[in-house]
NUVEXGU-140781 format. One record per atom (N, C-alpha, C): residue in one letter; x, y, z. Coordinates in steps of 0.05 Angstrom, whole numbers, padded with zeros to 5 digits, always signed. Each point is the difference from the previous one (the first is absolute). Example, Ala and Ser with C-alpha at 12.3 -4.5 7.8 and 13.67 -1.06 7.14 Angstrom:
2
a+00264-00114+00156
a-00018+00024+00000
a+00018+00024+00000
s-00007+00021-00014
s+00016+00024+00001
s-00015+00022+00014
//
This chain:
298
m+00017-00024+00000
m-00017+00024+00000
m+00018+00025+00000
k-00007+00019-00018
k+00017+00024-00002
k-00005+00018+00024
k+00022+00012+00010
k-00001+00017+00023
k-00016+00026-00007
q-00017+00008+00019
q-00014+00025-00004
q+00017+00023+00011
r+00008+00017-00018
r+00016+00023+00008
r-00017+00021+00014
v+00012+00014+00019
v-00014+00022+00015
v+00010+00026-00011
i-00019+00016-00012
i+00006+00026-00011
i-00011+00021+00019
g+00018+00018+00008
g-00009+00023+00015
g-00007+00023-00019
m-00021+00015+00006
m-00008+00022-00016
m-00008+00023+00018
f+00006+00025-00009
f-00011+00023+00014
f-00006+00023-00018
d-00019+00016+00010
d-00009+00024-00013
d-00010+00019+00022
s-00006+00024-00008
s-00010+00019+00020
s-00029-00006+00008
g-00014-00016-00015
g-00027-00007+00006
g-00011-00023-00016
v-00023+00003-00013
v-00012-00022-00015
v+00011-00003-00028
g+00015+00020-00010
g+00009-00001-00027
g+00015-00025-00008
g+00017-00010+00018
g+00016-00024-00006
g-00017-00025-00003
l-00025+00001+00007
l-00018-00023-00004
l-00003-00005-00030
t+00003+00020-00017
t-00001-00004-00029
t+00023-00018-00010
v+00023+00004+00013
v+00024-00016-00007
v-00003-00028+00012
m-00010-00001+00024
m-00004-00026+00013
m-00019-00017-00015
r-00021+00012-00010
r-00020-00015-00016
r+00012-00013-00024
e+00017+00015-00015
e+00014-00011-00023
e+00018-00023+00007
i+00015+00003+00022
i+00018-00021+00009
i-00014-00025+00007
l-00022+00002+00016
l-00014-00024+00009
l-00014-00014-00023
e-00008+00016-00021
e-00013-00013-00023
e+00019-00015-00017
q+00025+00010-00002
q+00019-00011-00019
q+00020-00019+00013
l+00005+00003+00026
l+00019-00017+00014
l-00014-00015+00022
l-00007-00025-00006
l-00017-00016+00018
l+00016-00012+00023
d+00026+00001-00001
d+00016-00013+00021
d+00014+00020+00018
v-00012+00024+00004
v+00012+00020+00018
v-00021+00007+00022
r+00011+00010+00022
r-00016+00012+00021
r+00008+00029+00003
i-00019+00017+00007
i+00007+00029+00002
i-00007+00010+00028
v+00020+00014+00012
v-00005+00015+00024
v-00001+00029-00008
y-00023+00012+00003
y-00005+00028-00010
y-00001+00019+00023
f+00015+00023-00002
f-00001+00021+00020
f-00010+00026-00014
g-00022+00011+00010
g-00010+00025-00009
g+00005+00022+00021
d+00016+00020-00006
d+00008+00020+00020
d-00022+00022+00001
t-00024-00009+00007
t-00023+00018-00002
t+00000+00023+00021
a+00016-00003+00021
a+00002+00022+00020
a+00016+00023-00011
r+00016-00005-00021
r+00017+00021-00011
r-00005+00006-00029
v-00023-00010-00010
v-00008+00006-00028
v-00010+00029-00001
p+00005+00014-00023
p+00015-00008-00024
p+00030+00004+00003
y+00015-00014-00016
y+00029+00003-00001
y+00008+00023-00019
g-00018+00009-00017
g+00008+00018-00022
g+00011+00027+00009
n-00006+00008+00025
n+00011+00025+00010
n+00021-00003+00021
r+00011-00025+00003
r+00020-00006+00020
r+00028+00006-00010
s+00018+00006+00018
s+00028+00005-00007
s+00014-00026-00006
r+00023+00001-00013
r+00016-00023-00006
r+00009-00014+00026
e+00007+00016+00020
e+00010-00011+00025
e-00023-00016+00014
e-00024+00011-00001
e-00023-00013+00012
e-00005-00027-00014
l+00000+00001-00027
l-00006-00024-00015
l+00021-00022+00005
i+00025+00008+00003
i+00021-00020+00006
i-00005-00012+00027
r-00007+00016+00020
r-00005-00010+00027
r-00025-00018+00000
f-00021+00008-00014
f-00024-00017-00001
f+00007-00027-00013
g+00015+00001-00022
g+00008-00024-00014
g+00017-00019+00017
e+00018+00011+00015
e+00017-00016+00018
e-00017-00014+00021
e-00019+00015+00012
e-00017-00012+00021
e-00017-00022-00012
i-00011+00004-00023
i-00018-00020-00012
i+00015-00024-00010
a+00023+00005-00013
a+00016-00023-00010
a+00009-00018+00024
t+00008+00013+00022
t+00008-00016+00023
t-00024-00017+00010
f-00023+00012+00001
f-00024-00015+00008
f-00006-00024-00019
l+00001+00006-00026
l-00006-00021-00020
l+00020-00023+00001
i+00025+00006+00003
i+00020-00021+00003
i-00005-00016+00025
g-00008+00013+00021
g-00007-00014+00024
g-00024-00019-00003
q-00017+00006-00020
q-00023-00017-00006
q+00007-00022-00020
g+00026-00003-00007
g+00009-00021-00018
g+00003+00007-00029
a-00001+00026-00007
a+00002+00008-00028
a+00028-00006-00011
e+00000-00014-00023
e+00025-00006-00014
e+00006+00019-00023
v-00021+00014-00009
v+00002+00021-00020
v-00019+00022+00008
i+00007+00025-00005
i-00018+00022+00007
i-00006+00015-00026
v-00026+00004-00005
v-00010+00017-00022
v-00008+00026+00012
v+00014+00021-00008
v-00006+00027+00009
v-00023+00010-00018
a-00025-00006+00008
a-00023+00005-00017
a-00010+00028+00003
c+00019+00019+00000
c-00006+00028+00002
c+00020+00014-00018
n-00010+00015-00020
n+00018+00014-00018
n+00016+00022+00013
t-00012+00014+00019
t+00014+00021+00014
t+00024-00011+00015
s-00004-00022+00015
s+00022-00012+00014
s+00020-00012-00019
s-00009-00012-00022
s+00018-00011-00020
s+00017+00021-00012
a-00011+00024-00005
a+00015+00021-00013
a+00020+00014+00019
t-00005-00001+00026
t+00017+00015+00019
t+00016-00017+00019
a-00014-00020+00012
a+00013-00015+00023
a+00012-00026-00009
l-00009-00012-00021
l+00008-00028-00007
l+00031-00003-00003
p+00014+00018-00013
p+00029-00004-00002
p+00014-00002+00027
v-00009+00015+00020
v+00011-00001+00027
v-00008-00026+00013
l-00025-00008-00003
l-00009-00025+00013
l+00015-00024-00011
r+00006+00000-00026
r+00015-00022-00012
r+00029-00002+00012
e+00011+00023+00007
e+00027+00000+00013
e-00001-00010+00028
r-00022+00004+00014
r-00001-00005+00029
r-00012-00028+00007
f-00012-00013-00020
f-00012-00026+00006
f+00010-00020-00020
d+00004-00025+00009
d+00010-00022-00018
d-00022-00013-00016
v-00025+00005+00007
v-00023-00013-00014
v-00003+00014-00028
p-00004-00016-00021
p-00005+00013-00026
p-00025+00017+00000
m+00001+00023-00014
m-00022+00018-00001
m-00007+00008-00028
i-00025+00001-00007
i-00010+00008-00026
i-00017+00025+00003
g+00006+00021-00015
g-00016+00024+00001
g-00019+00001-00024
m-00013+00023-00003
m-00020+00004-00021
m+00011+00015-00024
v+00019+00017+00004
v+00008+00019-00021
v+00014-00013-00024
e+00021-00015+00005
e+00015-00012-00022
e-00017-00019-00016
p-00015-00019+00012
p-00017-00017-00016
p-00022+00015-00015
g-00011+00021+00012
g-00020+00016-00013
g+00010+00015-00024
a+00025+00011+00002
a+00012+00015-00022
a+00006-00019-00023
r+00010-00024+00006
r+00006-00019-00022
r-00026-00008-00015
l-00021-00004+00015
l-00025-00008-00012
l-00011+00022-00018
a+00003+00025+00009
a-00009+00023-00016
a+00016+00002-00026
v+00026-00004+00001
v+00017+00001-00024
v-00009-00022-00019
e-00006-00024+00010
e-00008-00022-00017
e-00027+00005-00013
k-00018+00014+00013
k-00027+00002-00010
k-00006+00026-00015
t+00017+00021+00003
t-00006+00024-00015
t+00001-00004-00030
i-00017+00014-00015
i+00001-00002-00029
i+00008+00026-00013
a+00002+00022+00015
a+00008+00025-00011
a+00023+00012+00015
g+00009-00013+00022
g+00023+00010+00014
g-00006+00023+00019
r-00026+00006+00005
r-00008+00022+00017
r-00013-00011+00024
i+00015-00004+00021
i-00009-00013+00025
i-00008+00021+00020
g-00022-00004+00013
g-00010+00018+00021
g+00001-00014+00027
l-00001+00015+00021
l+00001-00011+00028
l-00019+00016+00017
i-00016-00015+00016
i-00014+00012+00023
i+00011-00013+00025
a+00005+00017+00020
a+00013-00011+00024
a-00004+00021+00023
t+00011-00007+00023
t+00000+00019+00022
t+00020+00022-00007
e-00002+00023+00013
e+00018+00022-00006
e+00029-00007+00007
t+00004-00015+00021
t+00027-00008+00007
t+00012-00017-00022
t-00015-00019-00011
t+00010-00017-00021
t+00006+00016-00025
v-00017+00019-00007
v+00005+00017-00023
v+00025+00017+00004
r+00003+00012+00024
r+00024+00016+00005
r+00026-00016-00001
s-00002-00025+00007
s+00024-00017+00001
s+00011-00005-00028
k-00016+00003-00020
k+00007-00006-00028
k+00009-00029-00004
a-00008-00018+00019
a+00009-00028-00001
a-00010-00014-00025
y-00025+00006-00008
y-00010-00013-00024
y+00013+00009-00025
s+00006+00026-00002
s+00015+00010-00024
s+00027-00014-00002
t+00014-00001+00023
t+00026-00014+00000
t-00003-00029-00007
a-00021-00013+00010
a-00004-00029-00004
a-00006-00006-00029
v-00015+00018-00013
v-00006-00004-00029
v+00026+00002-00016
s+00016+00020+00006
s+00026+00002-00014
s+00018-00024+00005
r+00000-00009+00025
r+00017-00023+00007
r-00010-00026-00014
a-00026-00003-00001
a-00011-00024-00014
a+00009-00001-00029
l-00002+00023-00013
l+00009+00001-00028
l+00030-00005-00003
a+00015+00011+00019
a+00030-00004-00001
a+00007-00029+00004
k-00017-00015+00015
k+00006-00028+00006
k-00012-00019-00021
g-00011+00012-00022
g-00009-00017-00022
g-00030-00006+00000
c-00015+00012+00018
c-00029-00004-00001
c-00011+00016-00024
l-00016-00013-00016
l-00010+00012-00025
l-00030-00002-00002
p-00013+00019-00014
p-00029-00002-00004
p-00008-00024-00017
e-00023-00011+00005
e-00009-00023-00015
e-00010+00008-00028
d-00009+00025-00002
d-00009+00010-00026
d+00024+00002-00020
p-00001-00015-00022
p+00023-00001-00018
p+00007+00026-00013
t-00020+00017-00006
t+00005+00025-00013
t+00015+00019+00019
l-00010+00002+00025
l+00014+00017+00019
l+00027-00011+00007
r+00003-00026+00002
r+00026-00011+00007
r+00020+00007-00021
e-00007-00003-00025
e+00019+00006-00022
e+00006+00030-00001
s-00020+00017+00004
s+00004+00029+00000
s+00019+00009+00022
w-00004-00012+00024
w+00016+00007+00023
w+00029-00010-00004
q+00004-00024-00011
q+00026-00010-00004
q+00016+00016-00021
q-00015+00012-00019
q+00013+00017-00020
q+00002+00029+00008
g-00008+00006+00025
g+00002+00027+00010
g-00020+00020-00011
e-00022-00011-00011
e-00020+00018-00012
e-00023+00007+00019
q-00005-00017+00019
q-00022+00004+00018
q+00008-00004+00029
p-00002+00020+00017
p+00007-00003+00028
p-00021-00016+00016
i+00009-00012+00021
i-00019-00012+00020
i+00006+00012+00027
t-00018+00015+00010
t+00005+00015+00025
t-00024+00000+00018
l+00005+00007+00025
l-00022+00007+00018
l-00008+00028-00006
t-00020+00004-00016
t-00007+00026-00011
t-00013+00019+00020
k-00017-00011+00017
k-00014+00016+00020
k-00005-00015+00025
a+00007+00011+00023
a-00006-00012+00026
a-00019+00019+00016
q-00021-00012+00011
q-00020+00016+00014
q-00004-00009+00029
g+00005+00018+00019
g-00006-00007+00027
g-00030+00000+00006
c-00009-00019+00016
c-00029-00004+00005
c-00004-00003+00030
p+00004+00021+00016
p-00001-00003+00029
p-00027-00008+00012
l-00022+00005-00015
l-00026-00006+00011
l-00010-00028-00005
f+00014-00015-00017
f-00009-00027-00007
f+00001-00019+00024
v+00022-00001+00014
v+00003-00019+00022
v-00021+00004+00022
p-00004+00025+00010
p-00021+00004+00020
p-00027-00009-00010
l-00007+00005-00025
l-00025-00009-00011
l-00003-00030+00001
i+00021-00014-00008
i-00001-00029-00001
i-00001-00012+00028
e+00016+00011+00018
e+00000-00009+00028
e-00028+00004+00013
a-00015+00020-00010
a-00026+00005+00010
a-00022-00016-00014
g+00008-00017-00019
g-00019-00017-00014
g-00016+00015-00021
l+00012+00022-00011
l-00015+00016-00020
l+00012-00002-00028
s+00012-00022-00007
s+00013-00003-00026
s-00019+00001-00023
n-00025-00005+00004
n-00020+00000-00022
n-00020+00022+00003
s+00008+00022+00013
s-00019+00022+00006
s+00002+00022-00021
s-00020+00018+00002
s+00000+00024-00018
s+00024+00017+00007
e+00008+00001+00026
e+00023+00016+00008
e+00025-00011-00014
a+00003-00026-00001
a+00023-00013-00012
a+00001+00007-00030
r-00023+00000-00013
r+00000+00006-00029
r+00008+00029-00005
g-00011+00018+00016
g+00007+00028-00004
g+00030+00006+00004
i+00011-00012+00021
i+00028+00004+00006
i+00017-00013-00021
a-00008-00024-00009
a+00016-00014-00021
a+00001+00016-00026
k-00022+00013-00007
k-00001+00016-00025
k+00020+00023+00002
t+00002+00012+00024
t+00019+00022+00004
t+00028-00010-00003
y+00006-00022+00013
y+00028-00011-00001
y+00008-00009-00028
l-00019-00012-00015
l+00006-00012-00025
l+00002+00020-00024
t-00011+00024+00004
t-00001+00019-00022
t+00029+00007-00010
p+00019+00006+00017
p+00027+00005-00010
p+00013-00023-00014
l-00007-00025+00008
l+00011-00023-00013
l-00012-00004-00028
h-00026+00005-00002
h-00013+00000-00026
h+00014+00021-00019
a+00004+00024+00011
a+00012+00022-00015
a+00028-00007-00010
a+00014-00017+00016
a+00027-00007-00007
a+00001-00022-00021
g-00023-00012-00006
g-00001-00020-00022
g+00011-00027+00008
i-00003-00008+00025
i+00011-00026+00008
i-00016-00023-00013
d+00013-00022-00004
d-00013-00024-00010
d-00001-00022+00021
t+00016+00003+00021
t+00003-00020+00021
t+00000+00014+00026
l-00014-00010+00020
l-00001+00013+00026
l+00007-00020+00022
i+00021+00006+00015
i+00009-00017+00023
i-00016+00008+00024
l-00012-00020+00013
l-00013+00005+00026
l+00022-00001+00021
g+00011+00023+00007
g+00023+00002+00017
g-00006+00000+00030
c-00022-00013+00008
c-00007-00003+00028
c-00018-00025+00001
t+00005-00018+00019
t-00014-00025+00001
t-00029+00004+00007
h-00008+00023+00010
h-00029+00006+00005
h-00015+00004-00027
y+00014+00009-00020
y-00014+00010-00024
y-00014-00021-00017
p+00008-00025+00001
p-00017-00020-00015
p-00029-00001+00008
f-00005+00008+00025
f-00028+00001+00009
f-00016+00021-00015
l+00014+00019-00012
l-00012+00021-00016
l+00000-00006-00030
e+00010-00023-00008
e+00004-00006-00028
e-00026+00003-00017
p-00023-00009+00009
p-00024+00004-00016
p-00006+00030-00005
v+00004+00016+00020
v-00004+00029-00003
v+00021+00012-00020
l+00025-00008+00003
l+00021+00010-00017
l-00005-00008-00029
k-00008-00025-00005
k-00005-00009-00027
k-00023+00015-00013
e-00020+00006+00016
e-00024+00014-00009
e+00009+00028-00010
i+00018+00013+00014
i+00009+00027-00007
i+00020-00001-00023
l+00019-00018+00001
l+00022-00001-00020
l-00009-00010-00027
g-00019-00019+00000
g-00008-00012-00025
g+00018-00023-00008
k-00004-00010-00024
k+00014-00024-00009
k+00028+00006-00011
d+00007+00025-00004
d+00026+00007-00013
d+00023+00000+00019
v-00006-00002+00026
v+00022+00001+00020
v-00001-00027+00015
l+00023-00014+00000
l+00003-00025+00014
l+00008+00005+00028
i-00014-00012+00019
i+00007+00002+00028
i+00018-00023+00008
v+00022+00007+00013
v+00020-00020+00008
v+00000-00002+00031
d-00006-00024+00010
d+00001-00005+00029
d+00026-00015+00006
p+00019+00013+00014
p+00025-00013+00007
p-00002-00026+00014
a-00023-00005+00013
a-00003-00025+00015
a+00004-00025-00017
l-00008+00002-00026
l+00003-00022-00018
l+00030-00007-00004
a+00016+00021-00003
a+00029-00004-00003
a+00013-00009+00025
v-00010+00009+00023
v+00011-00009+00026
v-00004-00030+00004
v-00023-00010-00008
v-00005-00029+00002
v+00020-00016-00017
k+00005+00010-00024
k+00019-00013-00018
k+00028+00000+00013
e+00008+00022+00011
e+00026+00002+00013
e+00002-00018+00025
l-00022-00001+00015
l-00001-00017+00024
l+00002-00029-00007
k-00013-00009-00022
k+00002-00028-00009
k+00029-00007-00005
i+00015+00017-00014
i+00028-00005-00006
i+00017-00001+00026
l-00005+00018+00018
l+00015+00001+00025
l-00005-00026+00017
l-00025-00009+00001
l-00007-00024+00015
l+00014-00025-00013
q+00001+00000-00026
q+00014-00022-00014
q+00030-00001+00008
h+00011+00024+00002
h+00029+00002+00008
h+00003-00009+00029
l-00019+00007+00017
l+00002-00008+00028
l+00000-00031+00002
d-00018-00012-00015
d-00001-00030+00000
d+00027-00011-00009
e+00011+00011-00021
e+00026-00010-00010
e+00022+00005+00020
w+00000+00023+00013
w+00021+00006+00020
w-00002-00019+00024
e-00024-00006+00008
e-00003-00019+00023
e+00009-00028-00007
r-00007-00009-00025
r+00009-00026-00008
r+00030-00002-00002
s+00013+00022-00007
s+00029+00000-00003
s+00014+00006+00027
g-00015+00007+00020
g+00011+00007+00026
g+00011+00028+00003
l-00006+00017-00020
l+00010+00028+00002
l-00015+00017+00020
v-00025-00008+00006
v-00015+00014+00021
v-00013-00022+00018
e-00005+00008+00025
e-00011-00018+00019
e-00030-00002-00004
s-00010-00024+00001
s-00029-00004-00002
s-00014+00007+00026
l-00020+00017-00001
l-00014+00008+00024
l-00021-00021+00007
p-00007-00004+00026
p-00020-00020+00007
p-00028+00008-00009
a-00017-00019-00002
a-00028+00006-00008
a-00013+00018+00021
f-00017+00018-00009
f-00011+00021+00017
f-00028-00010+00009
g+00000-00012+00024
g-00026-00009+00012
g-00009-00026-00012
k-00020-00011+00012
k-00011-00026-00009
k-00027+00003-00014
k-00016+00020+00008
k-00026+00003-00012
k+00002+00013-00027
p-00014-00011-00021
p+00001+00011-00026
p-00011+00029-00001
w+00013+00018-00014
w-00010+00027-00003
w+00013+00012-00025
r-00012+00020-00012
r+00011+00013-00023
r+00007+00029+00005
a-00014+00013+00017
a+00006+00028+00005
a-00006+00007+00029
r+00017+00017+00012
r-00004+00011+00026
r+00002+00030-00002
y-00017+00014+00015
y-00001+00029-00003
y+00005+00014+00027
y+00018+00020-00002
y+00007+00016+00024
y-00002+00029-00008
v-00009+00017+00018
v-00001+00029-00005
v+00009+00015+00024
s+00009+00025-00004
s+00008+00017+00022
s-00023+00016+00011
g-00022+00002-00016
g-00023+00016+00008
g-00024-00018+00008
d-00024+00008-00009
d-00025-00013+00007
d-00004-00026-00016
p+00001-00023+00012
p-00004-00025-00015
p-00027-00002-00014
e-00021+00009+00014
e-00027-00003-00012
e-00004+00018-00024
l+00012+00024+00001
l-00002+00018-00023
l+00015-00012-00024
f+00024-00010+00005
f+00015-00013-00022
f-00016-00023-00012
k-00011-00016+00018
k-00015-00024-00009
k-00025+00009-00017
q-00014+00020+00010
q-00023+00010-00014
q+00006+00010-00028
v+00020+00018-00001
v+00008+00012-00026
v+00012-00022-00018
g+00017-00017+00011
g+00013-00021-00015
g-00021-00019-00012
n-00019-00008+00016
n-00021-00018-00010
n-00016+00013-00023
t-00006+00026+00003
t-00015+00014-00021
t+00016+00002-00026
l+00025+00007+00003
l+00017+00004-00024
l+00006-00026-00014
l+00006-00021+00015
l+00006-00026-00012
l-00024-00016-00007
q-00023+00008+00011
q-00026-00015-00004
q+00002-00029+00009
e+00016-00004+00020
e+00002-00027+00012
e+00011+00004+00029
p-00007-00019+00018
p+00009+00003+00028
p+00030-00003+00002
i+00013+00017+00016
i+00029-00002+00004
i+00007-00013+00027
g-00020-00008+00015
g+00006-00015+00025
g+00008+00018+00023
q+00012-00012+00020
q+00007+00014+00025
q+00023+00020-00005
v-00002+00023+00013
v+00020+00021-00001
v+00009+00007+00028
e+00026+00000+00005
e+00011+00005+00027
e+00015+00026+00000
q-00004+00016+00021
q+00015+00025+00003
q+00027-00005+00013
v+00020+00013-00011
v+00028-00001+00010
v+00010+00028+00001
i+00009+00009+00023
i+00011+00027+00004
i+00030-00001-00003
l+00011+00014-00019
l+00028+00000-00005
l+00013+00026+00010
g+00026-00001+00005
g+00015+00024+00006
g-00003+00011+00028
e-00010-00018+00018
e-00003+00009+00028
e+00022-00012+00017
//
């Protein structure tokens, strides 16, 4: 019987549940320990120092719960704190930015990529850098016409426009992702992206897939929406295969099985467990089970 790997995941709130859903659907032999930092949501207006401290506290907790890999299911933390966390912890970590940028490069058909994200993520320019890095490392668009034009230097592929969306996360955390307020705010945020002529839009916050129906309604069929969660699952699959190979070769120590009772996901939050459960159940349209409060940093 194949060992069930334990994946630690964290986000500022319910947003990371969009990534968790993709992982559980595609990887049947993993367990997830999820931490939502709901007492300190949103992360979008936090300083780099705060985000690093929050990440250190949460990573320590997740490792203590048996996590063998940590998915930083928060774009803001991925853009600012992840490099430091990778230096300070031995556990492999996957962020959202690099996989999301690669997927956008692969899917764009006109080379005009847009981004919606928290203001901190936008200011970091992490996605712009990641798009350039992906191209430098050989990632190419699937569209043959654009690929040939880019290779011949005729057509650039760039992050054309990045838009901060500070009101999206509070709306989603309040369970208002399908409201008239969400539609009005989304129209305001998307207008500059439309004006920039983007053909591909990166959802640069794990909360934003909950708004995807609203975003599609406003953007229409000419703009492809890219959810980095899909690319994160692909990267996680590869990493887990490597872990299996390393254990078989003795390069890493095999961790003991985590508990005896079968389970697929465990949920912890820093804020109100019932509110997280209520909003999470509504957004996922399925029960997420028991949620336990854990106070960090005391």
